[in-house]
C-alpha positions as CSV (number, residue, x, y, z in Angstrom):
1,M,-3.8,25.1,-9.5
2,G,-0.1,24.5,-9.3
3,Y,1.4,21.2,-10.5
4,S,1.9,19.8,-6.9
5,K,-1.6,20.8,-5.7
6,K,-3.2,19.2,-8.8
7,Y,-1.6,15.8,-7.8
8,L,-2.1,15.9,-4.1
9,P,-5.1,13.6,-4.2
10,L,-3.1,11.1,-6.1
11,F,-0.8,10.5,-3.1
12,L,-3.9,9.5,-1.2
13,G,-5.1,7.4,-4.0
14,L,-1.8,5.6,-4.5
15,A,-1.2,4.9,-0.8
16,V,-4.8,4.0,0.1
17,G,-5.5,2.3,-3.2
18,T,-6.8,-1.2,-2.8
19,G,-6.2,-1.5,0.9
20,V,-8.8,1.2,2.1
21,F,-11.5,-0.8,0.5
22,L,-10.6,-4.2,1.7
23,G,-12.0,-4.1,5.1
24,S,-11.4,-7.2,7.3
25,K,-10.8,-10.9,7.3
26,L,-12.5,-11.8,10.5
27,D,-13.7,-15.4,11.3
28,F,-17.1,-15.4,9.7
29,S,-18.9,-18.5,8.7
30,S,-17.9,-20.0,5.3
31,N,-21.3,-19.2,3.8
32,P,-22.6,-16.1,5.6
33,T,-25.0,-15.2,2.9
34,A,-26.8,-18.5,2.6
35,K,-29.7,-17.7,4.9
36,L,-30.1,-14.0,3.8
37,F,-32.0,-14.5,0.7
38,S,-35.7,-15.1,0.4
39,Y,-38.4,-14.2,-2.1
40,N,-38.9,-10.4,-2.4
41,P,-41.3,-8.8,-4.9
42,K,-39.1,-5.7,-5.2
43,K,-36.1,-7.8,-6.2
44,E,-38.3,-9.7,-8.7
45,K,-39.3,-6.3,-10.2
46,L,-35.7,-5.5,-11.0
47,N,-35.1,-9.0,-12.6
48,R,-38.3,-8.7,-14.7
49,L,-37.2,-5.2,-16.0
50,I,-33.7,-6.5,-17.0
51,D,-35.3,-9.4,-18.8
52,Y,-37.8,-7.1,-20.5
53,I,-34.9,-4.9,-21.8
54,D,-33.0,-7.9,-22.8
55,Y,-35.7,-9.4,-25.0
56,E,-37.7,-6.5,-26.1
57,Y,-35.6,-3.3,-26.3
58,V,-35.3,-1.9,-29.9
59,D,-31.5,-2.0,-30.0
60,E,-28.9,-4.6,-29.0
61,I,-27.7,-3.7,-25.6
62,N,-25.4,-5.4,-23.0
63,T,-27.6,-6.0,-20.1
64,D,-24.6,-7.0,-18.0
65,S,-23.5,-3.4,-18.1
66,I,-26.9,-2.4,-16.9
67,V,-26.5,-4.7,-13.9
68,E,-23.1,-3.4,-13.1
69,V,-24.4,0.3,-13.3
70,T,-27.3,-0.6,-11.1
71,V,-25.1,-2.4,-8.5
72,N,-22.7,0.5,-8.5
73,R,-25.4,3.1,-7.9
74,I,-26.9,1.0,-5.2
75,L,-23.6,0.8,-3.4
76,E,-22.8,4.4,-3.8
77,N,-25.8,5.3,-1.8
78,L,-24.7,3.2,1.1
79,D,-21.1,4.3,2.2
80,P,-17.9,5.0,0.5
81,H,-16.4,1.5,1.2
82,S,-19.2,-0.7,0.0
83,I,-18.0,-1.4,-3.5
84,Y,-18.5,-3.6,-6.5
85,I,-15.4,-5.3,-8.0
86,S,-15.4,-6.5,-11.5
87,P,-13.9,-9.9,-12.5
88,E,-10.8,-8.2,-14.0
89,E,-10.2,-6.1,-10.9
90,L,-10.8,-8.9,-8.5
91,E,-8.1,-11.1,-9.8
92,G,-5.5,-8.3,-9.2
93,V,-6.9,-7.6,-5.7
94,K,-6.8,-11.2,-4.7
95,E,-3.1,-11.5,-5.8
96,S,-2.2,-8.4,-3.9
97,M,-3.9,-9.5,-0.7
98,Q,-3.0,-13.2,-0.7
99,G,0.7,-12.1,-0.9
100,D,1.9,-14.0,-4.0
101,F,1.0,-15.0,-7.5
102,I,2.2,-17.6,-10.1
103,G,4.6,-16.1,-12.5
104,I,8.3,-15.7,-13.6
105,G,9.4,-13.4,-10.9
106,V,10.5,-10.2,-12.6
107,S,9.6,-6.5,-12.3
108,Y,9.5,-4.8,-15.7
109,Y,8.7,-1.8,-17.7
110,P,7.0,-1.9,-21.0
111,Y,9.7,0.4,-22.1
112,R,9.5,1.9,-25.7
113,D,8.9,-1.1,-27.8
114,T,10.0,-3.9,-25.4
115,I,9.5,-5.5,-22.1
116,S,12.6,-4.3,-20.1
117,V,13.5,-6.2,-16.8
118,I,13.9,-3.8,-14.0
119,N,15.0,-6.5,-11.5
120,T,14.4,-10.1,-10.8
121,I,12.8,-11.3,-7.5
122,K,15.4,-12.8,-5.3
123,G,15.3,-16.6,-5.4
124,G,12.5,-16.4,-8.0
125,P,12.2,-18.4,-11.2
126,S,13.9,-15.8,-13.5
127,E,16.9,-15.2,-11.2
128,K,17.4,-19.0,-11.1
129,S,17.2,-19.2,-14.9
130,G,19.8,-16.5,-15.3
131,I,17.6,-13.5,-16.2
132,R,19.2,-10.1,-15.2
133,A,18.1,-6.5,-14.8
134,G,18.3,-4.8,-18.1
135,D,17.3,-7.8,-20.2
136,R,14.6,-7.3,-22.8
137,I,12.0,-10.1,-23.1
138,L,11.2,-10.4,-26.8
139,M,8.9,-13.4,-26.8
140,A,7.2,-15.8,-24.4
141,D,6.6,-19.1,-26.2
142,N,5.0,-18.0,-29.4
143,D,3.7,-14.6,-28.2
144,T,5.7,-11.6,-29.6
145,L,6.2,-9.1,-26.9
146,Y,8.1,-6.3,-28.7
147,G,7.5,-3.8,-31.6
148,D,5.6,-0.7,-32.4
149,G,2.3,-2.5,-31.8
150,L,3.2,-3.6,-28.2
151,I,0.0,-3.8,-26.3
152,R,0.7,-3.1,-22.7
153,E,-2.6,-4.5,-21.4
154,G,-2.4,-8.2,-20.9
155,L,1.4,-8.5,-20.9
156,A,1.3,-10.0,-17.3
157,S,-1.1,-12.6,-18.4
158,K,1.5,-13.8,-21.0
159,L,4.1,-14.3,-18.3
160,K,1.9,-15.8,-15.7
161,G,0.5,-19.4,-15.9
162,E,0.0,-22.5,-13.9
163,L,2.4,-23.5,-11.1
164,N,5.5,-25.3,-12.4
165,S,4.5,-24.8,-15.9
166,Q,7.3,-23.8,-18.3
167,V,7.6,-20.8,-20.7
168,Q,10.4,-20.4,-23.2
169,L,11.5,-16.8,-23.3
170,R,13.5,-15.1,-26.0
171,V,15.8,-12.5,-24.4
172,Y,18.0,-9.7,-25.7
173,R,21.0,-8.6,-23.5
174,K,23.3,-5.9,-24.4
175,G,26.8,-7.3,-25.1
176,T,25.5,-10.8,-25.5
177,G,22.7,-10.6,-28.1
178,V,19.6,-12.8,-28.4
179,F,19.2,-16.1,-26.6
180,D,16.5,-18.4,-25.4
181,V,15.9,-19.6,-21.8
182,M,13.3,-21.9,-20.3
183,V,11.7,-20.6,-17.1
184,K,9.6,-22.7,-14.8
185,R,6.8,-20.6,-13.2
186,G,6.6,-20.5,-9.5
187,R,5.1,-18.6,-6.6
188,V,6.3,-15.1,-6.5
189,P,6.0,-13.3,-3.2
190,L,4.4,-9.8,-3.0
191,Q,6.2,-8.4,0.1
192,S,4.2,-6.3,2.6
193,V,7.2,-5.7,4.8
194,D,9.2,-3.3,2.9
195,A,12.2,-3.0,5.3
196,A,13.5,-4.3,8.7
197,Y,16.7,-3.0,10.2
198,M,18.3,-1.2,13.1
199,L,18.2,2.6,13.2
200,D,20.7,2.6,15.9
201,E,22.2,0.1,18.4
202,E,18.9,-0.2,20.3
203,L,16.1,1.0,18.0
204,G,14.6,-1.4,15.4
205,Y,12.5,-0.4,12.5
206,I,9.9,-2.3,10.4
207,K,7.9,-0.8,7.6
208,I,4.6,-2.4,6.5
209,N,3.0,-1.3,3.1
210,R,-0.3,-3.2,3.5
211,F,-1.9,-6.0,5.5
212,A,-2.2,-9.1,3.4
213,E,-2.5,-12.8,4.2
214,T,1.4,-13.1,4.5
215,T,2.0,-9.9,6.4
216,Y,2.0,-11.3,10.0
217,K,4.5,-14.1,9.0
218,E,6.7,-11.4,7.2
219,F,6.5,-9.2,10.3
220,K,7.2,-12.0,12.7
221,D,10.3,-13.2,10.7
222,A,11.6,-9.7,10.6
223,M,10.9,-9.1,14.4
224,D,12.7,-12.3,15.2
225,I,15.8,-11.1,13.4
226,L,15.7,-7.8,15.3
227,L,15.2,-9.5,18.6
228,D,18.4,-11.5,17.9
229,K,20.1,-8.1,17.7
230,A,18.9,-7.2,21.2
231,V,16.5,-4.6,20.1
232,K,15.2,-2.5,23.0
233,S,12.8,-0.2,21.2
234,M,10.7,-0.7,18.0
235,V,9.4,1.6,15.3
236,V,6.4,0.4,13.2
237,D,6.1,2.5,10.1
238,L,2.5,2.5,8.8
239,R,2.9,5.6,6.6
240,D,1.0,5.3,3.4
241,N,-0.4,1.9,4.5
242,G,-4.0,1.9,3.3
243,G,-4.9,-1.1,5.3
244,G,-6.2,-4.5,4.1
245,F,-7.1,-7.6,6.2
246,I,-7.8,-6.9,9.9
247,A,-6.6,-10.4,11.1
248,P,-2.8,-9.6,10.5
249,A,-3.1,-6.3,12.2
250,L,-4.6,-7.9,15.3
251,K,-1.8,-10.5,15.4
252,I,0.8,-7.8,15.1
253,A,-0.8,-5.8,17.9
254,D,-0.9,-9.0,20.0
255,E,3.0,-9.1,19.7
256,F,3.2,-5.8,21.7
257,L,0.2,-6.0,24.1
258,K,0.1,-7.9,27.5
259,D,-2.5,-10.8,27.8
260,D,-6.1,-10.1,27.8
261,L,-5.8,-6.4,26.9
262,L,-8.5,-5.3,24.3
263,I,-7.2,-4.7,20.8
264,M,-10.4,-3.6,19.2
265,F,-14.1,-4.6,19.0
266,T,-16.7,-4.5,16.2
267,K,-20.4,-3.7,16.4
268,N,-23.1,-4.5,13.7
269,K,-26.4,-2.9,13.1
270,K,-28.1,-5.3,15.6
271,G,-25.7,-4.2,18.3
272,A,-23.8,-7.5,18.5
273,I,-20.2,-6.8,19.8
274,E,-17.2,-9.0,19.0
275,N,-14.2,-8.3,21.1
276,N,-10.6,-9.0,20.1
277,F,-8.1,-9.5,23.0
278,A,-4.3,-10.0,23.2
279,T,-3.1,-13.5,24.0
280,N,0.0,-14.8,25.7
281,K,1.9,-15.0,22.4
282,G,3.5,-11.5,22.6
283,S,7.2,-11.4,21.9
284,F,7.8,-7.6,22.5
285,E,5.6,-6.6,25.4
286,Q,8.1,-4.6,27.4
287,G,10.2,-2.5,25.1
288,K,9.2,1.0,23.8
289,I,7.0,1.2,20.7
290,Y,6.7,4.1,18.2
291,V,4.2,3.9,15.5
292,L,4.5,6.2,12.5
293,I,1.3,7.3,10.7
294,N,0.3,10.0,8.2
295,E,-2.9,11.1,6.3
296,N,-2.7,7.9,4.1
297,S,-2.6,5.4,7.0
298,A,-6.0,3.7,7.0
299,S,-8.2,0.9,8.2
300,A,-6.1,-2.0,9.6
301,S,-3.2,0.5,10.1
302,E,-5.5,2.6,12.3
303,I,-6.5,-0.5,14.3
304,L,-2.9,-1.3,15.1
305,A,-2.1,2.3,15.9
306,G,-5.3,2.7,17.9
307,A,-4.6,-0.4,20.0
308,I,-1.1,0.9,20.9
309,Q,-2.4,4.4,21.8
310,D,-5.5,3.4,23.8
311,N,-3.6,0.8,25.9
312,D,-0.9,3.4,26.7
313,R,1.6,1.0,25.1
314,G,3.6,3.3,22.9
315,M,3.7,6.7,21.2
316,I,2.0,7.5,17.9
317,V,4.2,9.9,15.8
318,G,3.2,11.7,12.6
319,R,-0.1,13.3,11.4
320,R,-3.8,12.4,11.7
321,S,-4.7,9.2,9.9
322,Y,-7.3,8.7,7.1
323,G,-10.2,7.8,9.2
324,K,-11.7,4.5,8.0
325,G,-13.6,2.6,10.8
326,L,-15.9,0.5,8.6
327,V,-15.6,-3.3,8.2
328,Q,-16.4,-5.0,4.9
329,R,-17.3,-8.6,4.1
330,E,-16.9,-9.9,0.5
331,M,-19.7,-11.7,-1.3
332,A,-19.0,-13.5,-4.7
333,L,-21.7,-12.7,-7.3
334,G,-21.2,-15.9,-9.3
335,D,-19.5,-14.5,-12.4
336,G,-16.1,-13.7,-11.1
337,S,-17.1,-10.4,-9.7
338,A,-17.8,-9.5,-6.0
339,V,-19.3,-7.0,-3.7
340,R,-17.6,-5.8,-0.6
341,L,-20.4,-4.7,1.7
342,T,-20.0,-2.8,5.1
343,I,-21.4,-5.0,7.8
344,S,-20.1,-3.4,11.0
345,R,-18.0,-0.6,12.5
346,Y,-14.8,-1.2,14.5
347,Y,-13.9,0.7,17.8
348,T,-10.6,1.2,19.4
349,P,-10.2,-0.1,23.1
350,T,-11.4,3.1,24.7
351,G,-14.6,2.8,22.6
352,R,-14.0,5.4,19.9
353,S,-14.9,5.1,16.3
354,I,-12.3,6.8,14.1
355,Q,-14.5,6.8,10.9
356,K,-14.7,10.2,9.4
357,P,-18.1,11.5,8.2
358,Y,-19.5,10.5,4.8
359,E,-22.9,12.0,4.9
360,N,-22.2,14.5,2.2
361,G,-21.4,11.9,-0.4
362,N,-18.4,10.0,-1.8
363,K,-16.8,13.0,-3.7
364,E,-16.5,15.1,-0.6
365,Y,-15.3,12.1,1.4
366,F,-12.5,11.2,-0.8
367,N,-11.5,14.9,-1.3
368,E,-11.3,15.5,2.5
369,Y,-7.5,15.4,2.2
370,L,-7.7,18.7,0.3
371,E,-9.6,20.2,3.2
372,R,-6.8,19.2,5.5
373,Y,-4.3,20.8,3.1
374,K,-6.3,24.0,2.9
375,N,-6.9,24.4,6.7
376,G,-3.3,24.0,7.6
377,E,-3.7,20.7,9.4
378,L,-0.7,19.1,7.6
379,Q,1.6,21.8,9.0
380,N,0.0,22.4,12.4
381,A,-1.7,20.0,14.8
382,D,-3.7,22.9,16.2
383,S,-5.7,23.2,13.0
384,I,-7.4,19.9,13.7
385,Q,-11.0,20.6,14.7
386,L,-12.7,18.0,16.8
387,A,-15.7,18.2,19.1
388,D,-15.5,17.6,22.8
389,S,-18.1,15.0,22.5
390,L,-15.5,12.8,20.7
391,K,-13.1,13.0,23.6
392,F,-12.1,9.8,25.3
393,R,-9.6,8.8,28.0
394,T,-7.0,6.0,28.0
395,P,-6.4,4.0,31.3
396,G,-3.4,6.1,31.8
397,G,-5.3,9.4,31.6
398,K,-4.3,10.4,28.1
399,T,-6.9,12.2,26.1
400,V,-7.7,10.7,22.6
401,Y,-10.4,11.5,20.1
402,G,-12.6,9.7,17.8
403,G,-14.6,10.9,14.7
404,G,-12.0,11.0,12.1
405,G,-8.7,9.1,12.2
406,I,-6.1,8.6,14.8
407,I,-4.5,11.8,16.1
408,P,-0.8,11.3,16.8
409,D,0.7,11.9,20.3
410,I,3.7,13.7,18.6
411,F,2.9,15.8,15.5
412,V,5.4,16.0,12.6
413,S,4.4,18.4,9.8
414,K,4.4,17.6,6.2
415,D,6.4,19.3,3.5
416,T,3.7,20.8,1.3
417,T,5.9,23.2,-0.7
418,R,5.5,23.0,-4.4
419,V,8.9,21.6,-5.0
420,G,8.7,19.0,-2.2
421,E,5.4,17.7,-3.3
422,T,6.4,17.6,-6.9
423,L,9.6,15.7,-6.3
424,N,7.9,13.3,-4.0
425,Y,5.2,12.6,-6.6
426,L,7.7,12.0,-9.4
427,M,9.4,9.6,-7.2
428,R,6.4,7.6,-6.0
429,S,4.6,7.7,-9.3
430,G,7.5,5.8,-11.1
431,F,8.4,8.6,-13.4
432,M,11.8,9.1,-11.6
433,G,12.3,5.3,-12.0
434,R,12.2,5.5,-15.7
435,Y,14.9,8.1,-15.9
436,V,17.0,6.0,-13.5
437,F,16.5,2.9,-15.5
438,E,17.8,4.6,-18.6
439,E,20.8,5.8,-16.8
440,L,21.5,2.4,-15.3
441,D,21.1,0.9,-18.7
442,K,24.1,2.8,-20.1
443,E,26.4,0.9,-17.8
444,R,24.4,-2.1,-16.9
445,A,27.2,-4.7,-16.5
446,Y,29.0,-2.3,-14.0
447,Y,25.9,-1.7,-11.8
448,N,24.7,-5.3,-11.9
449,A,28.1,-6.3,-10.5
450,L,27.9,-4.0,-7.4
451,N,26.7,-5.4,-4.0
452,E,24.8,-3.1,-1.6
453,D,27.8,-2.0,0.4
454,Q,29.7,-1.1,-2.7
455,F,26.7,0.8,-4.0
456,K,26.6,2.8,-0.8
457,E,30.3,3.6,-0.8
458,Q,31.0,4.1,-4.5
459,I,27.8,5.6,-6.0
460,T,27.3,9.4,-5.6
461,I,24.6,11.3,-7.4
462,D,26.4,14.3,-8.9
463,D,25.0,17.6,-10.2
464,T,25.2,16.2,-13.8
465,F,23.0,13.3,-13.0
466,A,20.5,15.5,-11.1
467,E,20.5,18.1,-13.9
468,G,19.8,15.3,-16.3
469,F,16.6,14.4,-14.5
470,L,15.4,18.0,-14.5
471,K,15.8,18.0,-18.3
472,Y,14.0,14.7,-18.5
473,A,11.1,16.0,-16.4
474,K,10.9,19.1,-18.5
475,R,10.1,17.0,-21.5
476,I,6.7,16.2,-20.0
477,G,6.1,19.8,-19.0
478,V,7.3,19.7,-15.4
479,E,9.8,22.5,-14.7
480,I,11.3,22.4,-11.2
481,E,13.2,25.1,-9.6
482,L,15.1,23.3,-6.9
483,N,16.2,26.1,-4.7
484,N,17.2,24.3,-1.5
485,Y,16.0,20.9,-2.7
486,T,19.0,19.7,-4.6
487,D,20.1,17.4,-1.8
488,Q,16.6,15.9,-1.6
489,L,16.5,15.3,-5.3
490,K,19.8,13.5,-5.1
491,K,18.7,11.4,-2.2
492,Y,15.5,10.4,-4.1
493,L,17.5,9.5,-7.3
494,K,19.9,7.4,-5.3
495,A,17.1,5.7,-3.5
496,T,15.3,5.0,-6.7
497,M,18.5,3.5,-8.2
498,A,19.0,1.3,-5.1
499,Q,15.4,0.1,-5.3
500,Q,16.0,-1.2,-8.9
501,L,19.3,-2.7,-8.0
502,F,18.6,-4.2,-4.6
503,G,14.9,-3.9,-3.7
504,T,12.7,-1.9,-1.3
505,S,14.7,-2.4,1.8
506,T,17.7,-0.5,0.5
507,F,15.4,2.1,-0.9
508,E,13.8,2.7,2.5
509,K,17.2,2.9,4.2
510,I,18.2,5.7,1.9
511,I,14.8,7.5,2.0
512,N,14.8,7.4,5.8
513,Q,18.2,9.2,6.0
514,D,17.3,12.7,7.4
515,D,13.5,11.8,7.4
516,A,11.6,14.2,9.7
517,M,9.7,11.4,11.6
518,I,12.7,9.2,11.9
519,R,14.7,12.1,13.3
520,K,11.9,12.9,15.8
521,V,11.7,9.2,17.0
522,L,15.6,9.0,17.4
523,S,15.4,12.2,19.5
524,L,12.5,10.8,21.7
525,S,14.4,7.5,22.1
526,Q,17.5,9.3,23.4
527,E,15.5,11.5,25.7
528,E,13.7,8.5,27.4
């Protein structure tokens, strides 16, 4: 197995990640489980067995671990998206999906033996206190955060704390030395809108990385700015967006759909149907819409794409989406852990379920991406195999399919060459970022003084810089024969550098230069 093929599933895992398991945040009652529980002798049997083991088993054993194993095994036999979340995992998931956390507002690497600041969050506590990219955080109050014994796990907890609480940081800065600074912790946003800008004079672009509590507001703020620029057509980029809460996706769809059009509906095991319709709040109901999707676009992303496609509202561009049409509800288990249980299926406006099959177990379900890779679907839309029984018609007469993701109206193939996959993985995994960080650190004062326009005009990735990365990669056993991919590597390196200096928006602008899907949309918009 080649290097790139070995890591193909990781792209899916990184992209879908938390989002694919989150399901929805619909308007259920505040205590939906209150009336579900009654005495059951089978449940009592399990409780008695655990108590018996706890009190009588010959060796000391952690019965909590038995319970977790039992819960996981039960859920594994239901469906791939009914899952148990441990207390440790739940805290991180909640932060990601509520859209902020309490902290000092820095991105950092545990680099070598210190915490190295990659960048500060704009307007955040650290930026206000004078922390800069390239600084090393040596201590937080009385906690030492450097040295050979640096323990990476738990570092974040030493920098987080209560809102408005203060932490004294000891910082090392090249050229300045060691100094102390007091930072007041605040709310640090976790942006779900990566970029919003004009692709040309009429075509706007917004990229959404997940659907969190703050996503709709972020999207609406970005949309309002583009509307002020007289945008006539809109690109919504949902590539690698694994989903999240359904409510923000419904609100975004509402911005594009005319009053009373069906966005989607859910159906539970009792056959109860809940419809979701567009309201009169739409701010872009007339202009052209292009939605970009790929094999990692899932759940709420598919709801948004399906609503646009089924209502003949816009054009879906890219590759077949993931295929998650199950809705989960979260139930707390009382010890900081939780279960997300599938409680219904969702359907697009034409009535199609886009949930892919999972009857053959979770392993085959999550490895389905490899089947798409092997059967050629990522290069050719004709390789998609779907039954006629899954065929539906939109009001405008367009044929759409259920049974496994949203199939785009316009197909754009994926670069599955070994070199292309490897470079993409090294960029998305953060490995390329570590090399770039080291190079920036050599002239930190110069790079920190640049603004975005100066960076674009003055910084060119030359052959020496690119060759340096190839040698850097070779140290971990990754040898890359670039062939015709030199320009792509240079683009990735410059985008990664821009991300560390200016954030994700500049990163996306550079990555989108000469991007196949963006090129296709620009071509389509000019034809129409």
